[in-house]
Each structure stands twice: as structure tokens, then as C-alpha cells.
C-alpha positions as CSV (number, residue, x, y, z in Angstrom):
1,M,-56.8,21.1,-57.3
2,V,-55.6,17.6,-56.1
3,G,-59.0,16.0,-56.6
4,E,-60.5,15.9,-60.1
5,Q,-63.6,17.3,-58.9
6,K,-64.4,21.2,-59.2
7,Y,-64.8,23.1,-56.0
8,P,-68.4,24.1,-55.5
9,S,-69.4,27.8,-56.2
10,L,-69.0,30.3,-53.4
11,E,-71.8,32.6,-54.8
12,E,-74.7,31.4,-52.4
13,I,-72.5,31.9,-49.2
14,G,-73.8,35.2,-47.3
15,E,-73.4,36.3,-43.7
16,D,-73.5,33.4,-41.2
17,F,-71.1,34.1,-38.1
18,A,-72.0,30.6,-36.6
19,A,-70.2,29.3,-39.8
20,L,-67.4,31.8,-39.6
21,R,-66.4,30.6,-36.2
22,L,-66.4,27.1,-37.2
23,L,-64.1,27.9,-40.3
24,S,-62.1,30.5,-38.7
25,P,-59.2,27.9,-36.9
26,A,-59.2,25.8,-40.3
27,Y,-57.8,29.2,-42.1
28,A,-55.4,30.8,-39.7
29,G,-55.3,28.7,-36.5
30,R,-52.3,27.0,-35.2
31,D,-53.0,23.8,-37.5
32,G,-54.7,25.5,-40.1
33,E,-54.0,26.0,-43.8
34,L,-51.6,29.2,-43.2
35,T,-49.3,26.9,-41.3
36,A,-49.5,24.1,-43.8
37,V,-48.4,26.4,-46.6
38,L,-45.8,27.8,-44.6
39,Q,-44.3,24.5,-43.5
40,Y,-44.5,22.9,-46.7
41,V,-42.5,25.6,-48.5
42,Y,-39.9,25.9,-45.7
43,Q,-39.6,21.8,-46.1
44,S,-39.4,22.0,-49.9
45,V,-36.4,23.9,-49.8
46,I,-34.8,22.0,-47.1
47,F,-35.3,19.1,-49.3
48,S,-34.0,20.9,-52.4
49,E,-31.0,21.8,-50.6
50,E,-30.0,18.4,-49.7
51,G,-30.6,17.1,-53.2
52,R,-34.0,15.4,-52.7
53,G,-36.0,16.9,-55.5
54,E,-38.8,14.4,-55.5
55,F,-39.6,15.3,-52.0
56,A,-39.2,18.9,-52.8
57,R,-41.7,19.0,-55.8
58,A,-43.9,16.9,-53.9
59,L,-44.0,19.5,-51.1
60,I,-44.1,22.4,-53.0
61,E,-47.1,20.8,-55.1
62,I,-49.1,20.3,-51.9
63,A,-48.1,23.7,-50.4
64,V,-49.7,25.1,-53.7
65,N,-53.0,23.2,-53.2
66,E,-53.0,24.2,-49.7
67,M,-52.4,28.1,-50.9
68,H,-55.8,27.5,-52.7
69,H,-57.5,26.1,-49.9
70,L,-56.3,29.4,-47.7
71,E,-57.9,31.4,-50.5
72,V,-61.0,29.7,-50.6
73,L,-61.4,29.8,-46.7
74,A,-60.5,33.7,-47.2
75,T,-63.1,34.1,-49.7
76,M,-65.8,32.4,-47.7
77,I,-64.7,34.1,-44.3
78,A,-65.3,37.3,-46.1
79,K,-68.4,36.4,-47.5
80,L,-69.6,35.2,-44.0
81,G,-69.0,38.4,-42.8
82,A,-65.7,39.3,-41.6
83,P,-62.1,40.4,-42.9
84,P,-59.9,37.4,-43.7
85,V,-57.1,38.7,-41.6
86,F,-54.9,36.1,-40.2
87,T,-56.4,35.0,-37.0
88,A,-58.3,32.1,-35.5
89,C,-60.8,34.2,-34.4
90,P,-62.4,36.8,-36.9
91,P,-64.0,39.2,-36.8
92,Y,-62.0,40.1,-33.6
93,P,-58.5,41.5,-34.6
94,V,-56.8,39.5,-31.8
95,G,-54.6,36.4,-31.7
96,Y,-53.1,37.3,-34.8
97,Y,-51.4,34.2,-36.5
98,S,-47.8,33.4,-35.5
99,A,-44.9,31.6,-37.9
100,A,-44.0,29.8,-34.4
101,C,-46.9,27.3,-35.5
102,V,-44.5,26.1,-38.0
103,N,-42.4,23.1,-37.3
104,Y,-39.0,24.0,-38.3
105,T,-37.2,20.6,-38.1
106,K,-34.8,19.7,-40.6
107,N,-34.7,16.0,-40.1
108,P,-36.5,14.5,-43.1
109,R,-38.2,11.8,-41.4
110,Q,-39.4,14.3,-38.5
111,M,-40.6,16.5,-41.3
112,I,-42.7,14.1,-43.2
113,C,-44.0,12.8,-39.7
114,A,-44.8,16.4,-38.7
115,D,-46.8,16.6,-42.2
116,I,-48.7,13.4,-41.7
117,C,-49.5,14.5,-38.2
118,A,-50.8,17.8,-39.7
119,E,-53.0,16.2,-42.5
120,E,-54.6,14.2,-39.9
121,N,-55.3,17.2,-37.7
122,A,-56.7,19.1,-40.7
123,I,-58.9,15.8,-41.7
124,S,-60.3,15.7,-38.1
125,C,-60.7,19.6,-38.2
126,Y,-62.6,19.4,-41.5
127,E,-64.7,16.6,-40.2
128,T,-65.5,18.2,-37.0
129,I,-66.9,21.3,-39.0
130,L,-69.0,19.0,-41.0
131,C,-70.5,17.7,-38.2
132,R,-71.3,21.0,-36.7
133,I,-72.1,23.5,-39.7
134,K,-75.5,24.2,-40.6
135,N,-74.8,26.2,-44.0
136,A,-75.1,23.8,-46.9
137,A,-73.0,26.0,-49.1
138,V,-70.1,26.2,-47.0
139,A,-70.6,22.2,-46.0
140,A,-70.0,21.5,-49.5
141,V,-66.9,23.4,-50.1
142,V,-65.5,22.1,-46.9
143,S,-66.3,18.3,-47.9
144,R,-64.4,19.2,-51.4
145,I,-61.2,20.6,-49.2
146,L,-61.4,17.2,-47.0
147,E,-60.9,15.5,-50.4
148,D,-57.5,17.1,-51.2
149,E,-56.6,16.5,-47.3
150,K,-57.2,13.0,-47.5
151,E,-54.9,12.9,-50.7
152,H,-52.3,14.5,-49.2
153,L,-52.2,12.5,-46.4
154,K,-51.5,9.5,-48.7
155,K,-48.9,11.2,-50.7
156,F,-47.1,12.0,-47.2
157,N,-47.6,8.3,-46.3
158,A,-46.1,7.4,-49.6
159,L,-42.9,9.7,-48.9
160,L,-42.6,8.4,-45.5
161,A,-42.1,5.0,-47.1
162,K,-39.3,6.1,-49.3
163,L,-37.3,7.3,-46.3
């Protein structure tokens, strides 16, 4: 989405519980894609209400890209052998996601700084997954998502410079 390169096919992905355990926190963990989607949508509304349309649009665009990541991860989780419930530890139905993970600050600088921190955490998470994963098909998709996260970080740093 953000990058120009297409996402690798998910067709080759099959049951793999080791890969599933590695991907799950990126999906619906405290610092995962679900948190990013909710936080960026929340912040987009706050910026819009403050008359900062450029910031609101940038955040909603990134949120949409994070939604795509969420959908891709959900699909991979299903193919790897678990239902894509919002938990950091599928296939076990425990530790369900909580919207308390979202940073609800209303200060513009603090919001963008929280987003920068979130993207740095996402980059670190995906890099760790790539160091540990043995499933080449999953690794290819994670590598593609990582490209987007690096672009998000650049965009948030540019937004911070405008504050």
C-alpha cells in the first residue's frame, strides 16, 4: 500500500504454529497493528476537530495502511492454524485485546511522538520476527509490511517537524 511494491502471495502459507506464535503480538498485541489502527483513527479525529486537516489526512491514510496490515496478518494467522481473534496469543482464547492500549493524549506533539515510538516498536517487532522465523512465505510478507512501517516512521518524523 504505502510502498510501491506489491505484497507477496499468501497462497503458499499453511499450518505453522511456530510462525503463528511469532506473528501474534504484531497482530493484536499491546503494540500491534490493531493498536496502531485505533490510535491513528482517534488522532485523526482530534486533529480534524482542531482544524489541522493535513495532519488528520496523513493519520487516516496511515491508519488505512495499518488496517491492510491487520487484514494480511489475520489472513496469515488463519492459514497458520488459528482463528484470527484479537488476542496476542492465538490459538488460545485468552488475553483479549483491550482498547486501553491506545494512547489517548490530545496534545499534538505528544500524539506524533507516541506515533513515532509506535512505529519504532513495530519496526523492531518485525525485525525480530524476521530474525527468528523459519517460514520463508511468512517472512516475505513480514518484510513487505516492514517497508511500510519504515515509510510511516518517515511520515511521522516529517509531521513532527511541522509542529
